[in-house]
PDB file of N, CA, C and O in Angstrom:
ATOM      1  N   UNK A   1     -43.620   1.259 -58.216  1.00  0.00           N
ATOM      2  CA  UNK A   1     -44.293   2.233 -58.341  1.00  0.00           C
ATOM      3  C   UNK A   1     -45.155   2.969 -57.280  1.00  0.00           C
ATOM      4  O   UNK A   1     -45.561   2.300 -56.330  1.00  0.00           O
ATOM      5  N   UNK A   2     -45.405   4.008 -57.340  1.00  0.00           N
ATOM      6  CA  UNK A   2     -45.923   5.048 -56.588  1.00  0.00           C
ATOM      7  C   UNK A   2     -46.764   5.869 -56.906  1.00  0.00           C
ATOM      8  O   UNK A   2     -46.481   6.528 -57.906  1.00  0.00           O
ATOM      9  N   UNK A   3     -48.232   6.198 -56.151  1.00  0.00           N
ATOM     10  CA  UNK A   3     -48.949   6.913 -56.841  1.00  0.00           C
ATOM     11  C   UNK A   3     -49.307   7.853 -55.575  1.00  0.00           C
ATOM     12  O   UNK A   3     -49.602   7.436 -54.455  1.00  0.00           O
ATOM     13  N   UNK A   4     -49.220   9.228 -55.984  1.00  0.00           N
ATOM     14  CA  UNK A   4     -49.797  10.192 -55.122  1.00  0.00           C
ATOM     15  C   UNK A   4     -50.615  11.149 -55.650  1.00  0.00           C
ATOM     16  O   UNK A   4     -50.200  11.850 -56.572  1.00  0.00           O
ATOM     17  N   UNK A   5     -51.991  11.320 -55.096  1.00  0.00           N
ATOM     18  CA  UNK A   5     -53.102  12.041 -55.492  1.00  0.00           C
ATOM     19  C   UNK A   5     -52.853  13.597 -55.068  1.00  0.00           C
ATOM     20  O   UNK A   5     -52.845  14.041 -53.920  1.00  0.00           O
ATOM     21  N   UNK A   6     -52.667  14.262 -56.200  1.00  0.00           N
ATOM     22  CA  UNK A   6     -52.703  15.981 -56.143  1.00  0.00           C
ATOM     23  C   UNK A   6     -53.839  16.620 -55.969  1.00  0.00           C
ATOM     24  O   UNK A   6     -54.066  17.555 -55.201  1.00  0.00           O
ATOM     25  N   UNK A   7     -54.560  16.080 -56.717  1.00  0.00           N
ATOM     26  CA  UNK A   7     -56.238  16.995 -56.835  1.00  0.00           C
ATOM     27  C   UNK A   7     -57.493  15.983 -56.843  1.00  0.00           C
ATOM     28  O   UNK A   7     -57.748  15.531 -57.959  1.00  0.00           O
ATOM     29  N   UNK A   8     -58.052  15.692 -56.128  1.00  0.00           N
ATOM     30  CA  UNK A   8     -59.301  14.832 -56.319  1.00  0.00           C
ATOM     31  C   UNK A   8     -60.415  15.549 -55.892  1.00  0.00           C
ATOM     32  O   UNK A   8     -60.756  15.970 -54.787  1.00  0.00           O
ATOM     33  N   UNK A   9     -61.011  15.608 -57.234  1.00  0.00           N
ATOM     34  CA  UNK A   9     -62.440  16.465 -57.128  1.00  0.00           C
ATOM     35  C   UNK A   9     -63.580  15.316 -57.821  1.00  0.00           C
ATOM     36  O   UNK A   9     -63.279  14.201 -58.247  1.00  0.00           O
ATOM     37  N   UNK A  10     -64.983  15.940 -57.800  1.00  0.00           N
ATOM     38  CA  UNK A  10     -65.897  15.014 -58.288  1.00  0.00           C
ATOM     39  C   UNK A  10     -65.796  14.500 -59.610  1.00  0.00           C
ATOM     40  O   UNK A  10     -66.081  13.354 -59.955  1.00  0.00           O
ATOM     41  N   UNK A  11     -65.326  15.520 -60.404  1.00  0.00           N
ATOM     42  CA  UNK A  11     -64.998  15.248 -62.033  1.00  0.00           C
ATOM     43  C   UNK A  11     -63.657  15.138 -62.366  1.00  0.00           C
ATOM     44  O   UNK A  11     -63.427  14.504 -63.396  1.00  0.00           O
ATOM     45  N   UNK A  12     -62.702  15.598 -61.752  1.00  0.00           N
ATOM     46  CA  UNK A  12     -61.344  15.549 -61.986  1.00  0.00           C
ATOM     47  C   UNK A  12     -60.569  15.126 -60.798  1.00  0.00           C
ATOM     48  O   UNK A  12     -60.857  15.331 -59.619  1.00  0.00           O
ATOM     49  N   UNK A  13     -59.310  14.364 -61.391  1.00  0.00           N
ATOM     50  CA  UNK A  13     -58.445  13.657 -60.706  1.00  0.00           C
ATOM     51  C   UNK A  13     -57.188  13.889 -61.241  1.00  0.00           C
ATOM     52  O   UNK A  13     -57.153  13.579 -62.432  1.00  0.00           O
ATOM     53  N   UNK A  14     -56.047  14.357 -60.763  1.00  0.00           N
ATOM     54  CA  UNK A  14     -54.566  14.576 -61.176  1.00  0.00           C
ATOM     55  C   UNK A  14     -53.673  13.682 -60.186  1.00  0.00           C
ATOM     56  O   UNK A  14     -53.824  13.726 -58.965  1.00  0.00           O
ATOM     57  N   UNK A  15     -53.016  13.116 -60.632  1.00  0.00           N
ATOM     58  CA  UNK A  15     -52.060  11.987 -59.707  1.00  0.00           C
ATOM     59  C   UNK A  15     -50.560  12.115 -60.624  1.00  0.00           C
ATOM     60  O   UNK A  15     -50.350  12.315 -61.820  1.00  0.00           O
ATOM     61  N   UNK A  16     -49.752  11.920 -59.575  1.00  0.00           N
ATOM     62  CA  UNK A  16     -48.617  11.561 -60.001  1.00  0.00           C
ATOM     63  C   UNK A  16     -48.128   9.959 -59.926  1.00  0.00           C
ATOM     64  O   UNK A  16     -48.563   9.212 -59.050  1.00  0.00           O
ATOM     65  N   UNK A  17     -47.292   9.572 -60.821  1.00  0.00           N
ATOM     66  CA  UNK A  17     -47.176   8.088 -60.866  1.00  0.00           C
ATOM     67  C   UNK A  17     -45.567   8.007 -60.875  1.00  0.00           C
ATOM     68  O   UNK A  17     -44.938   8.095 -61.929  1.00  0.00           O
ATOM     69  N   UNK A  18     -44.962   7.837 -59.646  1.00  0.00           N
ATOM     70  CA  UNK A  18     -43.575   7.925 -59.746  1.00  0.00           C
ATOM     71  C   UNK A  18     -43.365   6.432 -60.217  1.00  0.00           C
ATOM     72  O   UNK A  18     -44.090   5.524 -59.809  1.00  0.00           O
ATOM     73  N   UNK A  19     -42.228   6.221 -61.184  1.00  0.00           N
ATOM     74  CA  UNK A  19     -41.992   5.149 -61.726  1.00  0.00           C
ATOM     75  C   UNK A  19     -42.433   4.597 -63.053  1.00  0.00           C
ATOM     76  O   UNK A  19     -41.971   3.600 -63.608  1.00  0.00           O
ATOM     77  N   UNK A  20     -43.444   5.428 -63.506  1.00  0.00           N
ATOM     78  CA  UNK A  20     -44.009   5.611 -64.930  1.00  0.00           C
ATOM     79  C   UNK A  20     -43.156   6.343 -65.786  1.00  0.00           C
ATOM     80  O   UNK A  20     -42.346   7.231 -65.518  1.00  0.00           O
ATOM     81  N   UNK A  21     -43.501   5.777 -66.957  1.00  0.00           N
ATOM     82  CA  UNK A  21     -42.811   6.641 -68.439  1.00  0.00           C
ATOM     83  C   UNK A  21     -43.790   6.670 -69.205  1.00  0.00           C
ATOM     84  O   UNK A  21     -44.918   6.405 -68.788  1.00  0.00           O
ATOM     85  N   UNK A  22     -43.535   7.013 -70.536  1.00  0.00           N
ATOM     86  CA  UNK A  22     -44.683   7.507 -71.483  1.00  0.00           C
ATOM     87  C   UNK A  22     -45.436   5.927 -71.676  1.00  0.00           C
ATOM     88  O   UNK A  22     -46.632   5.656 -71.570  1.00  0.00           O
ATOM     89  N   UNK A  23     -44.529   5.208 -71.928  1.00  0.00           N
ATOM     90  CA  UNK A  23     -45.355   3.743 -72.083  1.00  0.00           C
ATOM     91  C   UNK A  23     -46.572   3.253 -71.525  1.00  0.00           C
ATOM     92  O   UNK A  23     -47.555   2.838 -72.138  1.00  0.00           O
ATOM     93  N   UNK A  24     -46.387   3.352 -70.230  1.00  0.00           N
ATOM     94  CA  UNK A  24     -47.485   3.153 -69.372  1.00  0.00           C
ATOM     95  C   UNK A  24     -48.644   4.351 -69.343  1.00  0.00           C
ATOM     96  O   UNK A  24     -49.842   4.073 -69.298  1.00  0.00           O
ATOM     97  N   UNK A  25     -48.153   5.679 -69.373  1.00  0.00           N
ATOM     98  CA  UNK A  25     -49.051   6.782 -69.198  1.00  0.00           C
ATOM     99  C   UNK A  25     -49.691   6.613 -70.490  1.00  0.00           C
ATOM    100  O   UNK A  25     -50.917   6.673 -70.397  1.00  0.00           O
ATOM    101  N   UNK A  26     -49.214   6.404 -71.767  1.00  0.00           N
ATOM    102  CA  UNK A  26     -49.687   6.653 -73.009  1.00  0.00           C
ATOM    103  C   UNK A  26     -50.918   5.424 -73.170  1.00  0.00           C
ATOM    104  O   UNK A  26     -52.050   5.561 -73.634  1.00  0.00           O
ATOM    105  N   UNK A  27     -50.257   4.171 -72.606  1.00  0.00           N
ATOM    106  CA  UNK A  27     -51.403   3.270 -72.675  1.00  0.00           C
ATOM    107  C   UNK A  27     -52.844   3.537 -71.720  1.00  0.00           C
ATOM    108  O   UNK A  27     -53.997   3.329 -72.099  1.00  0.00           O
ATOM    109  N   UNK A  28     -52.484   3.963 -70.623  1.00  0.00           N
ATOM    110  CA  UNK A  28     -53.630   4.509 -69.684  1.00  0.00           C
ATOM    111  C   UNK A  28     -54.401   5.363 -70.407  1.00  0.00           C
ATOM    112  O   UNK A  28     -55.589   5.136 -70.637  1.00  0.00           O
ATOM    113  N   UNK A  29     -53.791   6.372 -70.802  1.00  0.00           N
ATOM    114  CA  UNK A  29     -54.326   7.710 -71.202  1.00  0.00           C
ATOM    115  C   UNK A  29     -55.421   7.061 -72.862  1.00  0.00           C
ATOM    116  O   UNK A  29     -56.499   7.571 -73.169  1.00  0.00           O
ATOM    117  N   UNK A  30     -54.864   6.093 -73.517  1.00  0.00           N
ATOM    118  CA  UNK A  30     -55.429   5.752 -74.336  1.00  0.00           C
ATOM    119  C   UNK A  30     -56.933   5.023 -74.182  1.00  0.00           C
ATOM    120  O   UNK A  30     -57.961   5.197 -74.835  1.00  0.00           O
ATOM    121  N   UNK A  31     -56.636   4.126 -73.037  1.00  0.00           N
ATOM    122  CA  UNK A  31     -57.646   3.101 -72.564  1.00  0.00           C
ATOM    123  C   UNK A  31     -58.596   4.112 -71.773  1.00  0.00           C
ATOM    124  O   UNK A  31     -59.799   3.866 -71.855  1.00  0.00           O
ATOM    125  N   UNK A  32     -58.319   4.897 -71.237  1.00  0.00           N
ATOM    126  CA  UNK A  32     -59.362   5.821 -70.417  1.00  0.00           C
ATOM    127  C   UNK A  32     -60.097   6.669 -71.716  1.00  0.00           C
ATOM    128  O   UNK A  32     -61.327   6.712 -71.728  1.00  0.00           O
ATOM    129  N   UNK A  33     -59.428   7.248 -72.658  1.00  0.00           N
ATOM    130  CA  UNK A  33     -60.094   7.722 -73.644  1.00  0.00           C
ATOM    131  C   UNK A  33     -61.158   6.796 -74.510  1.00  0.00           C
ATOM    132  O   UNK A  33     -61.809   7.401 -75.361  1.00  0.00           O
ATOM    133  N   UNK A  34     -61.344   5.624 -74.385  1.00  0.00           N
ATOM    134  CA  UNK A  34     -62.412   4.714 -74.772  1.00  0.00           C
ATOM    135  C   UNK A  34     -63.685   4.585 -73.999  1.00  0.00           C
ATOM    136  O   UNK A  34     -64.695   3.971 -74.344  1.00  0.00           O
ATOM    137  N   UNK A  35     -63.472   5.290 -72.849  1.00  0.00           N
ATOM    138  CA  UNK A  35     -64.552   5.229 -71.738  1.00  0.00           C
ATOM    139  C   UNK A  35     -65.521   6.426 -72.367  1.00  0.00           C
ATOM    140  O   UNK A  35     -65.014   7.488 -72.727  1.00  0.00           O
ATOM    141  N   UNK A  36     -66.785   6.211 -72.463  1.00  0.00           N
ATOM    142  CA  UNK A  36     -67.581   7.307 -73.216  1.00  0.00           C
ATOM    143  C   UNK A  36     -67.750   8.311 -72.188  1.00  0.00           C
ATOM    144  O   UNK A  36     -67.824   9.453 -72.641  1.00  0.00           O
ATOM    145  N   UNK A  37     -67.862   8.164 -70.470  1.00  0.00           N
ATOM    146  CA  UNK A  37     -67.813   9.124 -69.792  1.00  0.00           C
ATOM    147  C   UNK A  37     -66.587   9.952 -69.344  1.00  0.00           C
ATOM    148  O   UNK A  37     -66.710  10.845 -68.506  1.00  0.00           O
ATOM    149  N   UNK A  38     -65.434   9.650 -69.902  1.00  0.00           N
ATOM    150  CA  UNK A  38     -64.406  10.761 -69.633  1.00  0.00           C
ATOM    151  C   UNK A  38     -64.016  11.663 -70.945  1.00  0.00           C
ATOM    152  O   UNK A  38     -63.653  11.410 -72.093  1.00  0.00           O
ATOM    153  N   UNK A  39     -64.224  12.603 -70.338  1.00  0.00           N
ATOM    154  CA  UNK A  39     -63.931  14.016 -71.214  1.00  0.00           C
ATOM    155  C   UNK A  39     -62.531  14.100 -71.379  1.00  0.00           C
ATOM    156  O   UNK A  39     -62.155  14.135 -72.551  1.00  0.00           O
ATOM    157  N   UNK A  40     -61.691  14.140 -70.526  1.00  0.00           N
ATOM    158  CA  UNK A  40     -60.031  14.419 -70.903  1.00  0.00           C
ATOM    159  C   UNK A  40     -59.353  13.281 -70.267  1.00  0.00           C
ATOM    160  O   UNK A  40     -59.864  12.714 -69.302  1.00  0.00           O
ATOM    161  N   UNK A  41     -58.319  12.953 -70.722  1.00  0.00           N
ATOM    162  CA  UNK A  41     -57.338  11.895 -70.231  1.00  0.00           C
ATOM    163  C   UNK A  41     -56.040  12.310 -70.986  1.00  0.00           C
ATOM    164  O   UNK A  41     -55.926  12.303 -72.212  1.00  0.00           O
ATOM    165  N   UNK A  42     -55.040  12.688 -70.062  1.00  0.00           N
ATOM    166  CA  UNK A  42     -54.014  13.113 -70.603  1.00  0.00           C
ATOM    167  C   UNK A  42     -52.843  13.030 -69.684  1.00  0.00           C
ATOM    168  O   UNK A  42     -53.154  12.883 -68.502  1.00  0.00           O
ATOM    169  N   UNK A  43     -51.585  13.091 -69.948  1.00  0.00           N
ATOM    170  CA  UNK A  43     -50.537  13.020 -68.926  1.00  0.00           C
ATOM    171  C   UNK A  43     -49.460  14.118 -69.549  1.00  0.00           C
ATOM    172  O   UNK A  43     -49.318  14.506 -70.708  1.00  0.00           O
ATOM    173  N   UNK A  44     -48.775  14.461 -68.360  1.00  0.00           N
ATOM    174  CA  UNK A  44     -47.498  15.498 -68.604  1.00  0.00           C
ATOM    175  C   UNK A  44     -46.497  14.765 -67.770  1.00  0.00           C
ATOM    176  O   UNK A  44     -46.585  14.304 -66.632  1.00  0.00           O
ATOM    177  N   UNK A  45     -45.383  14.783 -68.762  1.00  0.00           N
ATOM    178  CA  UNK A  45     -44.045  14.750 -68.008  1.00  0.00           C
ATOM    179  C   UNK A  45     -42.940  15.706 -68.623  1.00  0.00           C
ATOM    180  O   UNK A  45     -42.550  15.740 -69.791  1.00  0.00           O
ATOM    181  N   UNK A  46     -42.507  16.522 -67.473  1.00  0.00           N
ATOM    182  CA  UNK A  46     -42.090  17.801 -68.049  1.00  0.00           C
ATOM    183  C   UNK A  46     -40.522  17.419 -68.431  1.00  0.00           C
ATOM    184  O   UNK A  46     -39.904  18.014 -69.313  1.00  0.00           O
ATOM    185  N   UNK A  47     -40.032  16.458 -67.726  1.00  0.00           N
ATOM    186  CA  UNK A  47     -38.494  16.196 -68.348  1.00  0.00           C
ATOM    187  C   UNK A  47     -38.491  14.556 -68.071  1.00  0.00           C
ATOM    188  O   UNK A  47     -38.954  14.143 -67.007  1.00  0.00           O
ATOM    189  N   UNK A  48     -38.018  13.740 -68.942  1.00  0.00           N
ATOM    190  CA  UNK A  48     -38.065  12.202 -68.736  1.00  0.00           C
ATOM    191  C   UNK A  48     -37.246  11.776 -67.927  1.00  0.00           C
ATOM    192  O   UNK A  48     -37.576  10.741 -67.348  1.00  0.00           O
ATOM    193  N   UNK A  49     -36.028  12.328 -67.614  1.00  0.00           N
ATOM    194  CA  UNK A  49     -35.019  12.219 -66.718  1.00  0.00           C
ATOM    195  C   UNK A  49     -35.335  12.422 -65.046  1.00  0.00           C
ATOM    196  O   UNK A  49     -35.147  11.598 -64.151  1.00  0.00           O
ATOM    197  N   UNK A  50     -35.793  13.585 -64.959  1.00  0.00           N
ATOM    198  CA  UNK A  50     -35.947  14.252 -63.545  1.00  0.00           C
ATOM    199  C   UNK A  50     -37.421  14.403 -63.115  1.00  0.00           C
ATOM    200  O   UNK A  50     -37.579  14.854 -61.980  1.00  0.00           O
ATOM    201  N   UNK A  51     -38.662  14.067 -63.912  1.00  0.00           N
ATOM    202  CA  UNK A  51     -39.888  14.602 -63.781  1.00  0.00           C
ATOM    203  C   UNK A  51     -40.722  13.270 -63.244  1.00  0.00           C
ATOM    204  O   UNK A  51     -40.300  12.162 -63.577  1.00  0.00           O
ATOM    205  N   UNK A  52     -41.753  13.366 -62.519  1.00  0.00           N
ATOM    206  CA  UNK A  52     -42.694  12.367 -62.138  1.00  0.00           C
ATOM    207  C   UNK A  52     -43.734  12.714 -62.961  1.00  0.00           C
ATOM    208  O   UNK A  52     -44.099  13.889 -63.013  1.00  0.00           O
ATOM    209  N   UNK A  53     -44.358  11.706 -63.727  1.00  0.00           N
ATOM    210  CA  UNK A  53     -45.516  11.782 -64.654  1.00  0.00           C
ATOM    211  C   UNK A  53     -46.512  12.328 -63.718  1.00  0.00           C
ATOM    212  O   UNK A  53     -46.346  12.211 -62.504  1.00  0.00           O
ATOM    213  N   UNK A  54     -47.669  12.995 -64.287  1.00  0.00           N
ATOM    214  CA  UNK A  54     -48.779  13.473 -64.003  1.00  0.00           C
ATOM    215  C   UNK A  54     -49.950  12.976 -64.791  1.00  0.00           C
ATOM    216  O   UNK A  54     -49.953  13.113 -66.014  1.00  0.00           O
ATOM    217  N   UNK A  55     -50.924  12.417 -64.174  1.00  0.00           N
ATOM    218  CA  UNK A  55     -52.109  11.984 -65.085  1.00  0.00           C
ATOM    219  C   UNK A  55     -53.288  12.898 -64.593  1.00  0.00           C
ATOM    220  O   UNK A  55     -53.428  13.266 -63.427  1.00  0.00           O
ATOM    221  N   UNK A  56     -54.068  13.194 -65.582  1.00  0.00           N
ATOM    222  CA  UNK A  56     -55.239  14.115 -65.489  1.00  0.00           C
ATOM    223  C   UNK A  56     -56.238  13.417 -66.094  1.00  0.00           C
ATOM    224  O   UNK A  56     -56.056  12.923 -67.207  1.00  0.00           O
ATOM    225  N   UNK A  57     -57.662  13.269 -65.289  1.00  0.00           N
ATOM    226  CA  UNK A  57     -58.877  12.372 -65.746  1.00  0.00           C
ATOM    227  C   UNK A  57     -59.673  13.472 -65.604  1.00  0.00           C
ATOM    228  O   UNK A  57     -59.401  14.413 -64.858  1.00  0.00           O
ATOM    229  N   UNK A  58     -60.832  13.375 -66.423  1.00  0.00           N
ATOM    230  CA  UNK A  58     -61.876  14.441 -66.437  1.00  0.00           C
ATOM    231  C   UNK A  58     -62.970  13.691 -66.814  1.00  0.00           C
ATOM    232  O   UNK A  58     -62.961  13.223 -67.953  1.00  0.00           O
ATOM    233  N   UNK A  59     -64.125  13.436 -65.926  1.00  0.00           N
ATOM    234  CA  UNK A  59     -65.199  12.592 -66.301  1.00  0.00           C
ATOM    235  C   UNK A  59     -66.612  13.678 -66.543  1.00  0.00           C
ATOM    236  O   UNK A  59     -66.638  14.834 -66.119  1.00  0.00           O
ATOM    237  N   UNK A  60     -67.411  13.209 -67.087  1.00  0.00           N
ATOM    238  CA  UNK A  60     -68.918  13.626 -67.404  1.00  0.00           C
ATOM    239  C   UNK A  60     -69.773  13.719 -65.937  1.00  0.00           C
ATOM    240  O   UNK A  60     -70.853  14.303 -65.838  1.00  0.00           O
ATOM    241  N   UNK A  61     -69.142  13.090 -64.915  1.00  0.00           N
ATOM    242  CA  UNK A  61     -69.998  13.200 -63.608  1.00  0.00           C
ATOM    243  C   UNK A  61     -70.879  11.621 -63.615  1.00  0.00           C
ATOM    244  O   UNK A  61     -71.497  11.268 -62.611  1.00  0.00           O
ATOM    245  N   UNK A  62     -70.836  10.864 -64.728  1.00  0.00           N
ATOM    246  CA  UNK A  62     -71.600   9.610 -64.530  1.00  0.00           C
ATOM    247  C   UNK A  62     -70.693   8.830 -63.801  1.00  0.00           C
ATOM    248  O   UNK A  62     -71.296   8.131 -62.987  1.00  0.00           O
ATOM    249  N   UNK A  63     -69.696   8.705 -63.781  1.00  0.00           N
ATOM    250  CA  UNK A  63     -68.324   8.013 -62.842  1.00  0.00           C
ATOM    251  C   UNK A  63     -67.533   8.739 -62.446  1.00  0.00           C
ATOM    252  O   UNK A  63     -67.350   9.795 -63.051  1.00  0.00           O
ATOM    253  N   UNK A  64     -66.920   8.482 -61.495  1.00  0.00           N
ATOM    254  CA  UNK A  64     -65.855   9.146 -60.835  1.00  0.00           C
ATOM    255  C   UNK A  64     -64.582   9.145 -61.754  1.00  0.00           C
ATOM    256  O   UNK A  64     -64.534   8.215 -62.558  1.00  0.00           O
ATOM    257  N   UNK A  65     -63.680   9.925 -61.760  1.00  0.00           N
ATOM    258  CA  UNK A  65     -62.350   9.614 -62.341  1.00  0.00           C
ATOM    259  C   UNK A  65     -61.414   8.453 -61.748  1.00  0.00           C
ATOM    260  O   UNK A  65     -60.696   7.758 -62.466  1.00  0.00           O
ATOM    261  N   UNK A  66     -61.500   8.329 -60.430  1.00  0.00           N
ATOM    262  CA  UNK A  66     -61.035   7.206 -59.813  1.00  0.00           C
ATOM    263  C   UNK A  66     -61.675   5.930 -60.255  1.00  0.00           C
ATOM    264  O   UNK A  66     -60.850   5.038 -60.448  1.00  0.00           O
ATOM    265  N   UNK A  67     -62.695   5.659 -60.428  1.00  0.00           N
ATOM    266  CA  UNK A  67     -63.050   4.571 -61.224  1.00  0.00           C
ATOM    267  C   UNK A  67     -63.149   4.265 -62.365  1.00  0.00           C
ATOM    268  O   UNK A  67     -63.337   3.115 -62.760  1.00  0.00           O
ATOM    269  N   UNK A  68     -63.026   5.347 -63.123  1.00  0.00           N
ATOM    270  CA  UNK A  68     -62.868   5.376 -64.691  1.00  0.00           C
ATOM    271  C   UNK A  68     -61.577   4.937 -64.652  1.00  0.00           C
ATOM    272  O   UNK A  68     -61.310   3.966 -65.360  1.00  0.00           O
ATOM    273  N   UNK A  69     -60.612   5.484 -63.912  1.00  0.00           N
ATOM    274  CA  UNK A  69     -59.216   4.849 -64.081  1.00  0.00           C
ATOM    275  C   UNK A  69     -59.023   3.805 -63.593  1.00  0.00           C
ATOM    276  O   UNK A  69     -57.957   3.346 -64.003  1.00  0.00           O
ATOM    277  N   UNK A  70     -59.600   3.065 -62.793  1.00  0.00           N
ATOM    278  CA  UNK A  70     -59.635   1.435 -62.235  1.00  0.00           C
ATOM    279  C   UNK A  70     -60.053   0.883 -63.254  1.00  0.00           C
ATOM    280  O   UNK A  70     -59.223   0.144 -63.784  1.00  0.00           O
ATOM    281  N   UNK A  71     -61.106   0.956 -63.785  1.00  0.00           N
ATOM    282  CA  UNK A  71     -61.537   0.430 -64.729  1.00  0.00           C
ATOM    283  C   UNK A  71     -60.714   0.286 -65.970  1.00  0.00           C
ATOM    284  O   UNK A  71     -60.757  -0.803 -66.542  1.00  0.00           O
ATOM    285  N   UNK A  72     -59.953   1.266 -66.473  1.00  0.00           N
ATOM    286  CA  UNK A  72     -59.065   1.234 -67.513  1.00  0.00           C
ATOM    287  C   UNK A  72     -57.813   0.274 -67.238  1.00  0.00           C
ATOM    288  O   UNK A  72     -57.312  -0.574 -67.976  1.00  0.00           O
ATOM    289  N   UNK A  73     -57.522   0.610 -66.148  1.00  0.00           N
ATOM    290  CA  UNK A  73     -56.240  -0.556 -65.606  1.00  0.00           C
ATOM    291  C   UNK A  73     -56.702  -1.668 -65.205  1.00  0.00           C
ATOM    292  O   UNK A  73     -55.841  -2.417 -64.744  1.00  0.00           O
ATOM    293  N   UNK A  74     -58.145  -2.201 -65.210  1.00  0.00           N
ATOM    294  CA  UNK A  74     -58.396  -3.488 -65.168  1.00  0.00           C
ATOM    295  C   UNK A  74     -58.511  -3.878 -66.981  1.00  0.00           C
ATOM    296  O   UNK A  74     -58.151  -4.992 -67.363  1.00  0.00           O
ATOM    297  N   UNK A  75     -58.932  -3.054 -67.770  1.00  0.00           N
ATOM    298  CA  UNK A  75     -59.097  -3.731 -68.996  1.00  0.00           C
ATOM    299  C   UNK A  75     -57.678  -3.900 -69.707  1.00  0.00           C
ATOM    300  O   UNK A  75     -57.422  -4.797 -70.510  1.00  0.00           O
ATOM    301  N   UNK A  76     -56.777  -2.881 -69.283  1.00  0.00           N
ATOM    302  CA  UNK A  76     -55.372  -3.100 -69.833  1.00  0.00           C
ATOM    303  C   UNK A  76     -54.752  -4.327 -69.432  1.00  0.00           C
ATOM    304  O   UNK A  76     -54.008  -4.943 -70.195  1.00  0.00           O
ATOM    305  N   UNK A  77     -55.080  -4.794 -68.020  1.00  0.00           N
ATOM    306  CA  UNK A  77     -54.436  -5.856 -67.630  1.00  0.00           C
ATOM    307  C   UNK A  77     -55.315  -7.198 -68.142  1.00  0.00           C
ATOM    308  O   UNK A  77     -54.748  -8.273 -67.948  1.00  0.00           O
ATOM    309  N   UNK A  78     -56.322  -7.235 -68.624  1.00  0.00           N
ATOM    310  CA  UNK A  78     -57.075  -8.227 -69.448  1.00  0.00           C
ATOM    311  C   UNK A  78     -56.369  -8.048 -70.710  1.00  0.00           C
ATOM    312  O   UNK A  78     -56.121  -9.119 -71.263  1.00  0.00           O
ATOM    313  N   UNK A  79     -55.992  -7.052 -71.299  1.00  0.00           N
ATOM    314  CA  UNK A  79     -55.318  -7.469 -72.717  1.00  0.00           C
ATOM    315  C   UNK A  79     -54.027  -7.842 -72.398  1.00  0.00           C
ATOM    316  O   UNK A  79     -53.468  -8.547 -73.238  1.00  0.00           O
ATOM    317  N   UNK A  80     -53.365  -7.533 -71.333  1.00  0.00           N
ATOM    318  CA  UNK A  80     -51.779  -7.776 -71.419  1.00  0.00           C
ATOM    319  C   UNK A  80     -51.772  -9.493 -70.967  1.00  0.00           C
ATOM    320  O   UNK A  80     -50.849 -10.260 -71.238  1.00  0.00           O
ATOM    321  N   UNK A  81     -52.819  -9.802 -70.347  1.00  0.00           N
ATOM    322  CA  UNK A  81     -52.974 -11.202 -69.779  1.00  0.00           C
ATOM    323  C   UNK A  81     -53.045 -12.144 -71.039  1.00  0.00           C
ATOM    324  O   UNK A  81     -52.384 -13.181 -71.095  1.00  0.00           O
ATOM    325  N   UNK A  82     -53.884 -11.724 -72.046  1.00  0.00           N
ATOM    326  CA  UNK A  82     -54.557 -12.280 -73.246  1.00  0.00           C
ATOM    327  C   UNK A  82     -53.332 -12.512 -74.011  1.00  0.00           C
ATOM    328  O   UNK A  82     -53.052 -13.634 -74.434  1.00  0.00           O
ATOM    329  N   UNK A  83     -52.572 -11.455 -74.209  1.00  0.00           N
ATOM    330  CA  UNK A  83     -51.370 -11.435 -75.179  1.00  0.00           C
ATOM    331  C   UNK A  83     -50.213 -12.555 -74.602  1.00  0.00           C
ATOM    332  O   UNK A  83     -49.608 -13.328 -75.344  1.00  0.00           O
ATOM    333  N   UNK A  84     -50.039 -12.480 -73.147  1.00  0.00           N
ATOM    334  CA  UNK A  84     -49.175 -13.077 -72.589  1.00  0.00           C
ATOM    335  C   UNK A  84     -49.444 -14.764 -72.767  1.00  0.00           C
ATOM    336  O   UNK A  84     -48.584 -15.642 -72.692  1.00  0.00           O
ATOM    337  N   UNK A  85     -50.661 -14.907 -72.981  1.00  0.00           N
ATOM    338  CA  UNK A  85     -51.082 -16.672 -73.252  1.00  0.00           C
ATOM    339  C   UNK A  85     -50.823 -16.566 -74.656  1.00  0.00           C
ATOM    340  O   UNK A  85     -49.989 -17.308 -75.177  1.00  0.00           O
ATOM    341  N   UNK A  86     -51.374 -15.827 -75.229  1.00  0.00           N
ATOM    342  CA  UNK A  86     -51.390 -16.151 -76.898  1.00  0.00           C
ATOM    343  C   UNK A  86     -49.686 -16.044 -77.261  1.00  0.00           C
ATOM    344  O   UNK A  86     -49.310 -16.793 -78.162  1.00  0.00           O
ATOM    345  N   UNK A  87     -48.862 -15.343 -76.746  1.00  0.00           N
ATOM    346  CA  UNK A  87     -47.444 -15.405 -77.107  1.00  0.00           C
ATOM    347  C   UNK A  87     -46.940 -16.490 -76.675  1.00  0.00           C
ATOM    348  O   UNK A  87     -46.136 -17.155 -77.328  1.00  0.00           O
ATOM    349  N   UNK A  88     -47.331 -16.774 -75.593  1.00  0.00           N
ATOM    350  CA  UNK A  88     -46.389 -18.036 -74.924  1.00  0.00           C
ATOM    351  C   UNK A  88     -46.894 -19.465 -75.678  1.00  0.00           C
ATOM    352  O   UNK A  88     -46.209 -20.487 -75.679  1.00  0.00           O
ATOM    353  N   UNK A  89     -48.187 -19.346 -76.303  1.00  0.00           N
ATOM    354  CA  UNK A  89     -48.298 -20.149 -77.182  1.00  0.00           C
ATOM    355  C   UNK A  89     -47.846 -20.705 -78.367  1.00  0.00           C
ATOM    356  O   UNK A  89     -47.667 -21.875 -78.704  1.00  0.00           O
ATOM    357  N   UNK A  90     -47.639 -19.262 -79.145  1.00  0.00           N
ATOM    358  CA  UNK A  90     -47.097 -19.075 -80.292  1.00  0.00           C
ATOM    359  C   UNK A  90     -45.688 -19.604 -80.229  1.00  0.00           C
ATOM    360  O   UNK A  90     -45.204 -20.101 -81.246  1.00  0.00           O
ATOM    361  N   UNK A  91     -45.146 -19.551 -79.360  1.00  0.00           N
ATOM    362  CA  UNK A  91     -43.285 -19.655 -79.120  1.00  0.00           C
ATOM    363  C   UNK A  91     -43.093 -20.906 -78.725  1.00  0.00           C
ATOM    364  O   UNK A  91     -41.948 -21.356 -78.758  1.00  0.00           O
ATOM    365  N   UNK A  92     -44.071 -21.631 -78.321  1.00  0.00           N
ATOM    366  CA  UNK A  92     -43.812 -23.199 -78.144  1.00  0.00           C
ATOM    367  C   UNK A  92     -43.385 -23.989 -79.189  1.00  0.00           C
ATOM    368  O   UNK A  92     -43.196 -25.193 -79.016  1.00  0.00           O
TER     369      UNK A  92
END
């Protein structure tokens, strides 16, 4: 996966996420929207076979969009690790 920053302002971040699809982008968008400081979290994929997804994050200024995104990724990682452990235990 390759991340390219297209726009990096105090309260707004736009990044391309090469190698991502709707699954990852939607999970990240949903988790970002759980943050009370995130005003806008969305993504765009113009064409699923030839486009690179773009994530757009805007915050209220209490936290930077970069930090909000990092925090959301960390929360998703924790949920995935918990699911992995519980699933492994359930299938034994």
